[in-house]
N, CA, C and O atoms as a MOPAC input file, in Angstrom:
PM7 MOZYME 1SCF
protein

 N    -22.82200 1     1.96700 1     9.80000 1
 C    -21.90000 1     2.56600 1    10.79100 1
 C    -22.62400 1     3.05600 1    11.90700 1
 O    -22.03000 1     3.38900 1    12.93200 1
 N    -23.98400 1     3.13600 1    11.78500 1
 C    -24.86900 1     3.74900 1    12.81400 1
 C    -24.83000 1     2.82000 1    14.16600 1
 O    -25.25100 1     3.24700 1    15.24200 1
 N    -24.36400 1     1.70500 1    14.02500 1
 C    -24.52900 1     0.82400 1    15.26200 1
 C    -23.64300 1     1.14600 1    16.41200 1
 O    -23.87800 1     0.73900 1    17.55000 1
 N    -22.44100 1     2.01300 1    16.04000 1
 C    -21.66800 1     2.42900 1    17.26600 1
 C    -21.93000 1     3.86100 1    17.62800 1
 O    -21.16100 1     4.49600 1    18.34900 1
 N    -22.91000 1     4.30300 1    17.16900 1
 C    -23.45900 1     5.59800 1    17.68200 1
 C    -23.64800 1     5.79900 1    19.05800 1
 O    -23.06200 1     6.65200 1    19.72500 1
 N    -24.69700 1     4.78600 1    19.57800 1
 C    -24.90900 1     4.93600 1    21.01200 1
 C    -23.69600 1     4.68900 1    22.02400 1
 O    -23.47700 1     5.41200 1    22.99500 1
 N    -22.96900 1     3.62100 1    21.68400 1
 C    -21.77000 1     3.45200 1    22.66000 1
 C    -20.83500 1     4.64400 1    22.48100 1
 O    -20.29200 1     5.08000 1    23.49600 1
 N    -20.58800 1     5.21900 1    21.30900 1
 C    -19.67300 1     6.27200 1    21.22000 1
 C    -20.23700 1     7.52800 1    21.96600 1
 O    -19.46100 1     8.23300 1    22.61100 1
 N    -21.50400 1     7.80900 1    21.89600 1
 C    -22.14500 1     8.95700 1    22.53100 1
 C    -21.95200 1     8.84300 1    24.00300 1
 O    -21.52300 1     9.77600 1    24.68200 1
 N    -22.30900 1     7.56800 1    24.52300 1
 C    -22.28500 1     7.25500 1    25.92100 1
 C    -20.82900 1     7.62800 1    26.50100 1
 O    -20.65800 1     8.36600 1    27.47200 1
 N    -19.83700 1     7.02700 1    25.78100 1
 C    -18.36900 1     7.19200 1    26.18500 1
 C    -18.02400 1     8.67500 1    26.22200 1
 O    -17.49800 1     9.22700 1    27.18900 1
 N    -18.37400 1     9.28200 1    25.05800 1
 C    -18.00300 1    10.73700 1    24.81900 1
 C    -18.63200 1    11.77200 1    25.87400 1
 O    -18.01300 1    12.77300 1    26.23700 1
 N    -19.77100 1    11.48000 1    26.28300 1
 C    -20.49500 1    12.39200 1    27.28500 1
 C    -19.74100 1    12.10600 1    28.63200 1
 O    -19.45600 1    13.04300 1    29.37700 1
 N    -19.42700 1    10.84100 1    28.93400 1
 C    -18.67800 1    10.60000 1    30.13700 1
 C    -17.33300 1    11.37300 1    30.07900 1
 O    -16.93000 1    12.05600 1    31.02100 1
 N    -16.63100 1    11.20900 1    28.84100 1
 C    -15.32200 1    11.89800 1    28.85900 1
 C    -15.41200 1    13.41200 1    28.85000 1
 O    -14.53300 1    14.03500 1    29.44500 1
 N    -16.37900 1    14.05800 1    28.23900 1
 C    -16.60500 1    15.41400 1    28.24100 1
 C    -16.89800 1    15.88200 1    29.68600 1
 O    -16.32800 1    16.88400 1    30.11800 1
 N    -17.72700 1    15.21900 1    30.40500 1
 C    -18.20700 1    15.59900 1    31.81400 1
 C    -16.98800 1    15.55100 1    32.74200 1
 O    -16.77800 1    16.44800 1    33.55800 1
 N    -16.21700 1    14.52000 1    32.60400 1
 C    -14.94200 1    14.27900 1    33.54800 1
 C    -13.72100 1    15.25100 1    33.20900 1
 O    -12.90400 1    15.66700 1    34.03000 1
 N    -13.74800 1    15.49400 1    32.04000 1
 C    -12.32200 1    16.25400 1    31.56600 1
 C    -12.64000 1    17.74900 1    31.21900 1
 O    -11.74500 1    18.48500 1    30.80300 1
 N    -13.82000 1    18.15200 1    31.38100 1
 C    -14.23200 1    19.51300 1    31.21200 1
 C    -13.76600 1    19.92100 1    29.64200 1
 O    -13.03100 1    20.87900 1    29.40600 1
 N    -14.28600 1    19.08100 1    28.67300 1
 C    -13.84100 1    19.37100 1    27.30300 1
 C    -14.47000 1    20.60700 1    26.92300 1
 O    -15.57300 1    20.92800 1    27.36700 1
 N    -13.77500 1    21.35500 1    26.07000 1
 C    -14.44100 1    22.67800 1    25.44400 1
 C    -14.54700 1    22.56100 1    23.90700 1
 O    -15.37900 1    23.23100 1    23.29600 1
 N    -13.73200 1    21.73800 1    23.30100 1
 C    -14.05000 1    21.48400 1    21.77000 1
 C    -13.66500 1    20.14700 1    21.39800 1
 O    -12.96700 1    19.43400 1    22.11900 1
 N    -14.15300 1    19.77900 1    20.19000 1
 C    -14.11700 1    18.40700 1    19.69700 1
 C    -13.64200 1    18.54700 1    18.07400 1
 O    -13.86700 1    19.54100 1    17.38400 1
 N    -13.01900 1    17.47400 1    17.67500 1
 C    -12.70900 1    17.31100 1    16.36400 1
 C    -13.30100 1    15.93800 1    15.83800 1
 O    -13.13800 1    14.86300 1    16.41500 1
 N    -13.91700 1    16.09700 1    14.81500 1
 C    -14.38000 1    14.72100 1    14.07400 1
 C    -13.84100 1    14.73600 1    12.80100 1
 O    -13.60400 1    15.76300 1    12.16500 1
 N    -13.61000 1    13.39400 1    12.35200 1
 C    -12.83100 1    13.16600 1    11.04100 1
 C    -13.61700 1    12.00900 1    10.32700 1
 O    -14.11100 1    11.12000 1    11.02200 1
 N    -13.73800 1    11.99300 1     9.06800 1
 C    -14.40000 1    10.89400 1     8.45000 1
 C    -13.56800 1    10.27100 1     7.30400 1
 O    -12.72000 1    10.94700 1     6.72000 1
 N    -13.79100 1     9.09200 1     7.01100 1
 C    -14.84300 1     8.21800 1     7.05400 1
 C    -14.65300 1     7.52700 1     8.49000 1
 O    -13.55500 1     7.57200 1     9.04400 1
 N    -15.74000 1     6.89500 1     9.06800 1
 C    -17.14100 1     7.00600 1     8.66600 1
 C    -17.79500 1     8.38700 1     9.09500 1
 O    -17.42900 1     9.04400 1    10.07100 1
 N    -18.75100 1     8.70700 1     8.27900 1
 C    -19.54900 1     9.97700 1     8.58200 1
 C    -20.15300 1     9.92100 1     9.90400 1
 O    -20.31400 1    11.00300 1    10.46700 1
 N    -20.51100 1     8.87900 1    10.49500 1
 C    -21.14700 1     8.82100 1    11.78100 1
 C    -20.38200 1     9.51700 1    12.76000 1
 O    -20.93700 1     9.92700 1    13.77900 1
 N    -19.15000 1     9.69600 1    12.55700 1
 C    -18.27000 1    10.44300 1    13.64600 1
 C    -18.69900 1    11.98900 1    13.60200 1
 O    -18.69200 1    12.71600 1    14.59500 1
 N    -19.05100 1    12.36500 1    12.38900 1
 C    -19.65200 1    13.74100 1    12.31000 1
 C    -20.99800 1    14.01200 1    12.91600 1
 O    -21.20900 1    15.12700 1    13.39400 1
 N    -21.83100 1    13.17900 1    12.93500 1
 C    -23.11300 1    13.06000 1    13.44300 1
 C    -23.05300 1    13.03000 1    15.00100 1
 O    -23.81600 1    13.68400 1    15.71100 1
 N    -22.16500 1    12.28800 1    15.41700 1
 C    -21.81400 1    12.13000 1    16.77600 1
 C    -21.31900 1    13.45700 1    17.44900 1
 O    -21.73200 1    13.85100 1    18.54000 1
 N    -20.33800 1    14.13700 1    16.63900 1
 C    -19.87300 1    15.35700 1    17.12200 1
 C    -20.88300 1    16.51000 1    17.05500 1
 O    -20.92800 1    17.38600 1    17.91900 1
 N    -21.66700 1    16.46700 1    16.01800 1
 C    -22.81700 1    17.36700 1    15.91400 1
 C    -23.70000 1    17.32400 1    17.16700 1
 O    -24.01300 1    18.38300 1    17.71100 1
 N    -24.13100 1    16.09900 1    17.66600 1
 C    -24.92100 1    15.96000 1    18.73700 1
 C    -24.32900 1    16.43500 1    20.05400 1
 O    -24.96500 1    17.07000 1    20.89500 1
 N    -23.03600 1    16.06500 1    20.16300 1
 C    -22.26100 1    16.51200 1    21.27100 1
 C    -22.21800 1    18.03900 1    21.38900 1
 O    -22.41600 1    18.65000 1    22.44000 1
 N    -21.91400 1    18.63700 1    20.10400 1
 C    -21.76000 1    20.08100 1    20.28100 1
 C    -22.97400 1    20.73200 1    20.59300 1
 O    -22.95400 1    21.76200 1    21.26600 1
 N    -24.11400 1    20.20600 1    20.14500 1
 C    -25.55900 1    20.78500 1    20.54600 1
 C    -25.78800 1    20.57100 1    21.92100 1
 O    -26.33600 1    21.47400 1    22.55300 1
 N    -25.41900 1    19.39500 1    22.56200 1
 C    -25.86500 1    19.26200 1    23.94200 1
 C    -24.89900 1    19.90600 1    24.85400 1
 O    -25.35800 1    20.40300 1    25.88300 1
 N    -23.58200 1    19.97500 1    24.62500 1
 C    -22.77400 1    20.65600 1    25.58100 1
 C    -22.05300 1    22.01100 1    25.06800 1
 O    -21.07400 1    22.52200 1    25.61200 1
 N    -22.70000 1    22.48300 1    23.95000 1
 C    -22.09900 1    23.88900 1    23.55400 1
 C    -20.68200 1    23.94600 1    23.35700 1
 O    -20.00200 1    24.87100 1    23.80100 1
 N    -20.20800 1    22.96900 1    22.69400 1
 C    -18.72600 1    22.76700 1    22.31500 1
 C    -18.45000 1    23.51400 1    21.01100 1
 O    -19.32200 1    23.79000 1    20.18700 1
 N    -17.07100 1    23.83400 1    20.89500 1
 C    -16.60200 1    24.18200 1    19.62900 1
 C    -16.38900 1    23.04200 1    18.86700 1
 O    -15.96300 1    22.04900 1    19.45600 1
 N    -16.62000 1    22.98300 1    17.57100 1
 C    -16.45500 1    21.76200 1    16.74500 1
 C    -15.80500 1    22.01800 1    15.42400 1
 O    -16.19500 1    22.87800 1    14.63400 1
 N    -14.72000 1    21.16400 1    15.22000 1
 C    -14.10400 1    21.18100 1    13.96400 1
 C    -14.49500 1    19.84600 1    13.25700 1
 O    -14.38900 1    18.75500 1    13.81700 1
 N    -14.96400 1    20.01900 1    11.96400 1
 C    -15.24200 1    18.82900 1    11.30600 1
 C    -14.22400 1    18.72700 1    10.14300 1
 O    -14.11900 1    19.61100 1     9.29300 1
 N    -13.48700 1    17.60800 1    10.15600 1
 C    -12.51300 1    17.42800 1     9.08600 1
 C    -13.00000 1    16.30900 1     8.02200 1
 O    -13.17700 1    15.12800 1     8.32000 1
 N    -13.17800 1    16.83600 1     6.80200 1
 C    -13.54100 1    15.88500 1     5.80700 1
 C    -12.36600 1    15.32000 1     4.95600 1
 O    -12.08200 1    15.81700 1     3.86600 1
 N    -11.73700 1    14.33300 1     5.45400 1
 C    -10.67900 1    13.70600 1     4.73900 1
 C    -11.19000 1    13.19300 1     3.36400 1
 O    -10.47700 1    13.31300 1     2.36800 1
 N    -12.34500 1    12.65600 1     3.30700 1
 C    -13.18000 1    12.37600 1     2.01900 1
 C    -14.51800 1    13.01100 1     1.93600 1
 O    -15.16700 1    13.21800 1     2.96200 1
 N    -14.91900 1    13.30300 1     0.86200 1
 C    -16.15800 1    13.96700 1     0.64300 1
 C    -17.26700 1    13.06000 1     1.23700 1
 O    -17.02100 1    11.86200 1     1.37500 1
 N    -18.32100 1    13.49900 1     1.55000 1
 C    -19.56000 1    12.77700 1     2.08700 1
 C    -20.29200 1    12.29700 1     1.03800 1
 O    -20.13500 1    11.16400 1     0.58200 1
 N    -21.20000 1    13.21000 1     0.56800 1
 C    -22.31700 1    12.84200 1    -0.40200 1
 C    -21.64700 1    12.76300 1    -1.82200 1
 O    -21.97800 1    11.91700 1    -2.65300 1
 N    -20.55000 1    13.83700 1    -2.06100 1
 C    -20.00000 1    13.80800 1    -3.39500 1
 C    -18.86000 1    13.00300 1    -3.57100 1
 O    -18.12600 1    13.26900 1    -4.52300 1
 N    -18.53300 1    11.90900 1    -2.69900 1
 C    -17.48300 1    11.02700 1    -2.92400 1
 C    -17.72600 1    10.32500 1    -4.15900 1
 O    -18.82900 1     9.81400 1    -4.35200 1
 N    -16.77800 1    10.24900 1    -5.03700 1
 C    -16.77200 1     9.70900 1    -6.26400 1
 C    -16.67900 1     8.06200 1    -6.19800 1
 O    -17.01600 1     7.31200 1    -7.11400 1
 N    -16.14900 1     7.66100 1    -4.91500 1
 C    -16.02600 1     6.14800 1    -4.78000 1
 C    -17.15400 1     5.65100 1    -4.12800 1
 O    -17.11200 1     4.46400 1    -3.80700 1
 N    -18.23000 1     6.34700 1    -3.84200 1
 C    -19.30600 1     5.73100 1    -3.17900 1
 C    -20.60800 1     5.87100 1    -3.96300 1
 O    -20.99600 1     7.00900 1    -4.22400 1
 N    -21.29700 1     4.84000 1    -4.35000 1
 C    -22.41600 1     4.91700 1    -5.18200 1
 C    -23.68300 1     4.44700 1    -4.43600 1
 O    -23.83600 1     3.31800 1    -3.97000 1
 N    -24.51700 1     5.40100 1    -4.38600 1
 C    -25.92100 1     5.15500 1    -3.81600 1
 C    -26.97500 1     5.24000 1    -4.88100 1
 O    -26.66400 1     5.58700 1    -6.02100 1
 N    -28.20000 1     4.94000 1    -4.56100 1
 C    -29.28600 1     5.20900 1    -5.57700 1
 C    -29.73900 1     6.68900 1    -5.46000 1
 O    -29.48800 1     7.29800 1    -4.42000 1
 N    -30.36400 1     7.26400 1    -6.43000 1
 C    -30.94400 1     8.60200 1    -6.42600 1
 C    -31.47400 1     9.08200 1    -5.12200 1
 O    -31.09500 1    10.12300 1    -4.58600 1
 N    -32.48100 1     8.17300 1    -4.57400 1
 C    -33.14500 1     8.42400 1    -3.37600 1
 C    -32.16400 1     8.43700 1    -2.22900 1
 O    -32.29700 1     9.29700 1    -1.35800 1
 N    -31.26600 1     7.61800 1    -2.16600 1
 C    -30.36700 1     7.62900 1    -0.93700 1
 C    -29.38500 1     8.82500 1    -1.09500 1
 O    -28.99200 1     9.40800 1    -0.08400 1
 N    -28.99800 1     9.19000 1    -2.27500 1
 C    -28.30600 1    10.41100 1    -2.34700 1
 C    -28.90400 1    11.58400 1    -1.85100 1
 O    -28.27700 1    12.37900 1    -1.15100 1
 N    -30.29400 1    11.76300 1    -2.23300 1
 C    -31.03000 1    12.78500 1    -1.81800 1
 C    -31.06800 1    12.97700 1    -0.24900 1
 O    -30.83500 1    14.07000 1     0.26700 1
 N    -31.36400 1    11.88700 1     0.44500 1
 C    -31.39600 1    11.88400 1     1.84100 1
 C    -30.03300 1    12.04000 1     2.57800 1
 O    -29.96500 1    12.62600 1     3.65900 1
 N    -29.03300 1    11.54100 1     2.00600 1
 C    -27.64100 1    11.67200 1     2.37800 1
 C    -27.16500 1    13.19000 1     2.29200 1
 O    -26.48600 1    13.71800 1     3.17300 1
 N    -27.56300 1    13.78800 1     1.21700 1
 C    -27.26600 1    15.22600 1     1.14900 1
 C    -27.90900 1    16.02800 1     2.19900 1
 O    -27.25600 1    16.84800 1     2.84500 1
 N    -29.21600 1    15.81900 1     2.40500 1
 C    -29.87000 1    16.43600 1     3.39900 1
 C    -29.44400 1    16.26100 1     4.84200 1
 O    -29.57800 1    17.12500 1     5.70900 1
 N    -28.91200 1    15.04800 1     5.01700 1
 C    -28.44300 1    14.79000 1     6.28600 1
 C    -26.95300 1    15.49200 1     6.51600 1
 O    -26.60600 1    15.94800 1     7.60600 1
 N    -26.18100 1    15.50600 1     5.39900 1
 C    -24.90500 1    16.19300 1     5.37200 1
 C    -25.11600 1    17.68200 1     5.78700 1
 O    -24.56200 1    18.21700 1     6.74700 1
 N    -25.99300 1    18.27500 1     4.93200 1
 C    -26.33600 1    19.73700 1     5.27100 1
 C    -26.66700 1    19.93100 1     6.73600 1
 O    -26.07300 1    20.75800 1     7.42800 1
 N    -27.59000 1    19.17800 1     7.16900 1
 C    -28.18600 1    19.37100 1     8.54000 1
 C    -27.04600 1    19.09700 1     9.53000 1
 O    -27.00900 1    19.70200 1    10.60100 1
 N    -26.12600 1    18.20500 1     9.19100 1
 C    -24.94300 1    17.96000 1    10.13600 1
 C    -23.95600 1    19.05900 1    10.22000 1
 O    -23.60900 1    19.49100 1    11.32000 1
 N    -23.46300 1    19.55700 1     9.05000 1
 C    -22.43600 1    20.53100 1     8.94600 1
 C    -22.80400 1    21.87100 1     9.28900 1
 O    -21.91000 1    22.64700 1     9.62500 1
 N    -24.09300 1    22.28300 1     9.24900 1
 C    -24.51300 1    23.56600 1     9.54600 1
 C    -24.21000 1    23.93200 1    10.92500 1
 O    -24.24700 1    25.10800 1    11.28700 1
 N    -23.89400 1    22.91600 1    11.75400 1
 C    -23.48600 1    23.20500 1    13.38300 1
 C    -21.87000 1    23.35600 1    13.38800 1
 O    -21.32600 1    23.90200 1    14.34800 1
 N    -21.18900 1    22.91000 1    12.40100 1
 C    -19.68600 1    22.91800 1    12.59600 1
 C    -19.18900 1    24.38000 1    12.68300 1
 O    -19.69300 1    25.22000 1    11.93600 1
 N    -18.29600 1    24.69400 1    13.49600 1
 C    -17.55500 1    25.96500 1    13.59600 1
 C    -16.57300 1    26.06800 1    12.54300 1
 O    -16.35100 1    27.15300 1    12.00400 1
 N    -15.90400 1    24.89100 1    12.17900 1
 C    -14.85700 1    25.05300 1    11.23700 1
 C    -15.01300 1    23.69100 1    10.41100 1
 O    -15.32500 1    22.63900 1    10.96900 1
 N    -14.77600 1    23.79200 1     9.06300 1
 C    -14.94500 1    22.53800 1     8.34000 1
 C    -13.70100 1    22.54500 1     7.56200 1
 O    -13.41500 1    23.55900 1     6.92600 1
 N    -12.97900 1    21.58300 1     7.54900 1
 C    -11.63700 1    21.49200 1     6.95600 1
 C    -11.82000 1    20.17400 1     5.76200 1
 O    -12.54700 1    19.19100 1     5.90000 1
 N    -11.08100 1    20.43800 1     4.77900 1
 C    -11.04700 1    19.39600 1     3.58900 1
 C     -9.50900 1    19.16300 1     3.28300 1
 O     -8.61300 1    19.86900 1     3.74500 1
 N     -9.33500 1    18.13700 1     2.48800 1
 C     -7.94100 1    17.85300 1     2.18100 1
 C     -7.36700 1    18.49300 1     0.97700 1
 O     -6.15400 1    18.48600 1     0.76300 1
 N     -8.34800 1    19.12000 1     0.08300 1
 C     -7.85000 1    19.65100 1    -1.09000 1
 C     -8.87200 1    20.87900 1    -1.48900 1
 O    -10.08200 1    20.88500 1    -1.26100 1
 N     -8.23200 1    21.75500 1    -2.03500 1
 C     -9.08500 1    23.02700 1    -2.55600 1
 C    -10.27700 1    22.55900 1    -3.30300 1
 O    -11.38000 1    23.03900 1    -3.04200 1
 N    -10.10900 1    21.55500 1    -4.31400 1
 C    -11.35500 1    21.13400 1    -4.99300 1
 C    -12.34300 1    20.60100 1    -4.18600 1
 O    -13.51600 1    20.85300 1    -4.46300 1
 N    -12.01900 1    19.77300 1    -3.05200 1
 C    -13.07200 1    19.23700 1    -2.24300 1
 C    -13.88700 1    20.45900 1    -1.45400 1
 O    -15.09100 1    20.39000 1    -1.20900 1
 N    -13.10200 1    21.50500 1    -1.12200 1
 C    -13.67800 1    22.60700 1    -0.41900 1
 C    -14.71600 1    23.34100 1    -1.27500 1
 O    -15.68700 1    23.91000 1    -0.77500 1
 N    -14.49200 1    23.30700 1    -2.45000 1
 C    -15.49000 1    23.88500 1    -3.48800 1
 C    -16.72400 1    23.06400 1    -3.58500 1
 O    -17.78700 1    23.66800 1    -3.72800 1
 N    -16.72600 1    21.71600 1    -3.52300 1
 C    -17.75800 1    20.78100 1    -3.52200 1
 C    -18.68100 1    20.71600 1    -2.40900 1
 O    -19.86900 1    20.40500 1    -2.49300 1
 N    -17.96500 1    21.07600 1    -1.22500 1
 C    -18.85600 1    20.90400 1     0.07200 1
 C    -19.83000 1    22.08900 1     0.29100 1
 O    -20.58700 1    22.09400 1     1.26200 1

């Protein structure tokens, strides 16, 4: 999903600058939307709501190797530490994040 990161960043920056955007919402899947939102938040000092419709690293339907899980978890933590609000679909999911 990383291949649409650059075009999405480019269009988002233009939209933010033209429309004086103050806050953004990202929703996943794909998780790339959260990485884009994090980068936009940092660059433009926006408020950011991250909506996890499905868990990222602890999603029971996604199977990765141990090494990939390790790096995905680190990326997940580094991404969401910038979120102003993190929402999930269930109470159980909120306890896992």
